[in-house]
C-alpha positions in Angstrom: 2.9 -7.7 16.9 -0.6 -8.0 18.2 -1.1 -11.4 16.7 2.1 -12.6 18.3 1.3 -11.0 21.6 -2.0 -12.9 21.8 -0.7 -16.1 20.4 2.4 -16.6 22.6 2.6 -17.0 26.4 4.3 -14.4 28.5 8.0 -14.2 28.0 10.7 -12.0 29.6 14.2 -11.0 28.9 16.8 -11.4 31.7 16.2 -7.8 32.7 12.5 -8.4 33.0 11.4 -6.7 29.7 8.4 -8.5 28.2 9.3 -10.0 24.8 6.6 -12.5 23.6 5.3 -10.2 20.9 8.8 -9.2 19.8 9.8 -12.9 19.7 6.8 -13.8 17.5 7.5 -10.8 15.3 11.1 -11.8 14.8 10.2 -15.4 14.0 7.6 -14.3 11.5 10.0 -11.9 9.8 12.8 -14.5 9.6 10.4 -17.0 8.1 9.3 -14.6 5.4 12.9 -13.5 4.6 13.9 -17.2 4.1 10.8 -18.5 2.3 10.4 -15.5 0.0 14.1 -15.2 -0.8 13.8 -11.4 -0.2 16.0 -9.1 -2.1 14.5 -5.7 -1.1 12.3 -4.9 1.9 11.1 -2.4 4.4 8.9 -2.8 7.5 6.4 0.0 8.2 5.3 0.9 11.8 2.7 3.2 13.2 4.5 6.1 14.7 2.0 6.2 17.6 -1.6 5.3 18.3 -2.8 8.5 16.8 -2.6 9.9 13.3 -4.1 12.7 11.3 -7.3 10.6 11.0 -8.0 11.1 14.7 -8.1 14.9 14.1 -10.7 14.4 11.4 -12.7 11.7 13.2 -12.2 11.5 17.1 -14.0 8.1 17.1 -11.4 6.6 14.8 -10.1 3.4 16.4 -11.4 4.7 19.7 -12.9 1.3 20.6 -9.4 -0.2 20.9 -8.5 1.5 24.1 -5.0 1.5 25.5 -2.6 -1.4 24.6 -1.6 -3.9 27.3 1.1 -2.5 29.5 3.5 -5.4 28.7 3.1 -4.8 25.0 4.0 -1.1 25.0 7.8 -1.6 25.5 7.9 -4.1 22.7 6.9 -1.6 20.0 10.3 0.0 20.0 11.9 -3.4 20.4 10.4 -4.6 17.2 11.9 -1.7 15.3 15.3 -2.5 16.9 15.0 -6.1 15.7 14.1 -4.9 12.2 17.2 -2.8 12.0 19.4 -5.4 13.5 18.2 -7.8 10.8 19.3 -5.3 8.2 15.9 -4.1 7.1 14.7 -0.5 6.7 12.3 0.4 9.5 9.8 3.2 8.5 7.7 5.4 10.9 6.5 8.9 10.3 4.7 11.2 12.8 0.9 11.7 12.2 0.8 8.8 9.7 -0.1 5.1 9.9 2.0 2.2 8.7 -0.6 1.7 5.9 0.0 5.2 4.5 3.8 4.6 4.5 3.2 1.3 2.6 0.9 3.1 0.1 3.5 5.9 -0.5 6.4 3.5 -0.8 4.6 1.1 -3.2 3.4 4.0 -5.4 6.8 5.6 -5.6 8.5 2.2 -6.3 6.1 1.6 -9.2 6.8 5.0 -10.6 10.5 4.0 -10.7 9.7 0.9 -12.6 9.7 -1.6 -9.7 7.1 -4.1 -8.5 5.9 -4.3 -4.9 4.5 -7.1 -2.7 2.6 -5.9 0.3 2.8 -8.4 3.2 -0.3 -7.9 5.3 -3.8 -9.1 6.3 -5.3 -5.6 6.3 -8.1 -5.3 3.9 -7.5 -1.6 3.5 -4.4 -2.3 1.6 -6.3 -4.1 -1.2 -6.9 -0.6 -2.6 -3.2 -0.5 -3.6 -3.4 -3.6 -5.8 -2.8 -2.8 -9.5 -4.5 -4.2 -12.5 -1.1 -4.7 -14.2 0.1 -6.9 -11.3 2.9 -4.6 -10.3 1.5 -4.3 -6.8 0.0 -7.3 -5.1 -0.9 -8.2 -1.5 0.4 -11.3 0.2 -1.5 -12.7 3.2 1.2 -14.5 5.2 -1.2 -16.2 7.6 -3.2 -17.8 4.8 -0.3 -18.1 2.3 -2.4 -16.3 -0.3 -1.2 -13.9 -3.0 -3.9 -11.4 -4.0 -3.9 -9.7 -7.4 -6.7 -7.6 -8.8 -8.8 -10.6 -9.7 -8.4 -12.1 -6.2 -9.6 -8.7 -4.7 -12.7 -8.8 -6.9 -13.3 -12.4 -5.9 -13.1 -11.6 -2.2 -14.9 -8.2 -2.1 -16.9 -8.0 -5.4 -15.3 -4.7 -6.4 -12.2 -3.5 -8.2 -9.1 -2.6 -6.0 -9.6 1.1 -6.6 -13.2 0.8 -5.3 -12.2 -0.5 -1.9 -12.4 2.9 -0.1 -16.0 3.3 -1.5 -16.8 -0.3 -0.5 -15.6 0.5 3.1 -17.6 3.8 3.0 -20.8 1.8 2.4 -20.2 -1.2 4.7 -18.0 0.5 7.3 -15.0 -0.9 9.1 -15.5 -2.2 12.6 -11.8 -2.8 13.1 -11.2 1.0 12.7 -14.5 2.0 14.3 -15.8 3.6 11.1 -19.5 3.6 10.4 -21.0 2.7 7.1 -24.6 2.9 5.8 -26.9 1.1 8.3 -28.6 -1.9 6.7 -26.2 -2.0 3.7 -24.2 -5.2 3.6 -21.2 -6.4 1.5 -23.3 -7.9 -1.3 -25.5 -4.8 -1.7 -22.5 -2.5 -1.5 -20.5 -4.4 -4.1 -23.5 -4.7 -6.5 -24.2 -0.9 -6.3 -20.5 -0.1 -6.9 -20.2 -2.5 -9.8 -23.2 -0.7 -11.4 -22.5 3.0 -10.4 -18.8 3.1 -9.7 -18.6 5.6 -6.8 -20.6 6.5 -3.8 -21.6 9.9 -5.1 -22.9 8.4 -8.3 -25.3 6.0 -6.6 -28.8 7.4 -7.4 -31.6 7.7 -4.8 -34.2 6.9 -7.4 -35.0 3.2 -7.1 -36.0 3.1 -10.8 -32.3 3.5 -11.7 -31.5 0.3 -9.8 -33.4 -2.0 -12.1 -30.2 -3.6 -13.4 -28.4 -3.8 -10.1 -29.9 -7.1 -9.0 -30.3 -6.2 -5.3 -33.2 -7.5 -3.3 -35.1 -4.5 -1.7 -33.4 -2.1 -4.0 -35.7 0.8 -3.1 -34.8 0.5 0.6 -31.1 0.2 -0.2 -31.2 3.3 -2.4 -33.0 5.2 0.3 -30.6 4.2 3.0 -27.6 5.2 1.0 -29.1 8.5 0.1 -29.9 9.3 3.7 -26.4 8.4 4.9 -24.4 9.5 1.9 -22.3 12.1 3.8 -21.4 9.6 6.4 -20.3 7.1 3.7 -18.2 9.7 2.0 -16.6 10.6 5.2 -15.7 7.0 6.0 -14.4 6.7 2.4 -12.1 9.6 3.0 -10.7 8.1 6.2 -10.3 4.7 4.6 -8.4 6.1 1.6 -4.6 5.7 2.1 -2.2 8.5 1.7 0.3 8.1 -1.1 2.3 11.3 -0.4 3.8 10.8 3.1 6.9 13.0 3.3 10.3 11.5 4.0 9.5 8.0 2.7 12.5 7.2 0.5 11.8 4.8 -2.4 15.3 4.1 -3.7 16.0 0.4 -4.3 19.5 0.8 -3.0 18.3 1.8 0.4 15.8 -1.0 0.4 18.2 -3.8 -0.6 18.4 -6.5 2.0 22.1 -7.5 2.3 21.6 -9.6 5.4 21.5 -9.3 9.1 24.1 -7.3 11.1 25.9 -10.0 13.0 27.3 -7.7 15.7 23.9 -6.0 16.3 22.0 -9.3 16.3 24.4 -10.9 18.8 24.3 -7.9 21.1 20.5 -7.6 20.9 19.6 -11.3 21.1 22.0 -11.8 24.0 20.3 -8.9 25.9 16.9 -10.5 25.2 18.1 -14.0 26.3 17.4 -15.5 22.8 19.6 -18.3 21.7 18.5 -20.6 18.9 16.5 -18.0 17.0 19.7 -16.5 15.6 20.4 -19.9 13.8 17.3 -19.2 11.6 18.8 -16.0 10.0 19.1 -16.9 6.3 21.8 -14.3 5.4 24.4 -12.3 7.2 25.7 -9.0 5.9 
C-alpha cells in the first residue's frame, strides 16, 4: 500500500475518496494472482499502527509518524478489495501482519503444506525453512529466496535472522543494534557462535572469527548485549497468533466475486482493471 501510494499520482473515486494506493494494491494483487497461478492465498494486514511490541518498546516504529491523511481511508478499502477478489483477509488486534504470516505459515507446514511468503520485508526471512517448505518471494525483484539465498544475502541461517537484527539493528522499525557492529561483523560472529548470548567478550575466543578489530567488536557486543537481546526479542515473529485459521479449504482461491467486484469497482470509478481478473468464482 505504501509503495503504491508513493509511486502513483493522486487519484479519487467519484465520491472524492482517495484511491491511488488502493488502485496500485489491486493491480499488484491481480498481477500476482495471474502470474503465479495461485490456488490458495491469504493477505495479511496490520490491524492498526500499534501492536504488542509498542507496549514492550515505546520507540518501536515511532519515527514513522502518522500516515498521510489521504492514505488512511485506503487501508480498509484494500481489505474490501481483497475480499471482493475472493481472498482471505487477515487482521488481528495487537499483532502485526508479519506475525499473522508467521503463524499461518507455521500451521500450514504442520499440516503438510508448503508456503510462499510474498514480501520484501527482511524480518520474514526468519521463516524460511531448510527443507524448502517455506520460501520468500520478492515480487518487486522477482526473486525467490530459499535458505541458501537467505545465507547469501545476510550471511546467516534463516533462524539466525532475529539475532542478526539484534546486532545490526533495524532502522525501518526504529530498533537499535550494537553501535559500531555492521552486517559483516554480525554475520561472522553468529556463524561462529550461533546466538547473541553465546558471543564471548574475551577477544581471545575470536581468533577463528576472521573479523578485523575483533577485540573492539567483542567489547561492543558485551557492553550492549542486553540491548541486542531486547531488539532480537522484538524482531522475533510470533507464530501463535490466536484466531488465525490454517485450513486449506478456507484459503482456496476460487476466483473473484463478480457481484462484489462490479459493485465496488463501480463505486471507485474503476473500469478496465476488472478485465485483468484471471478467474471468476
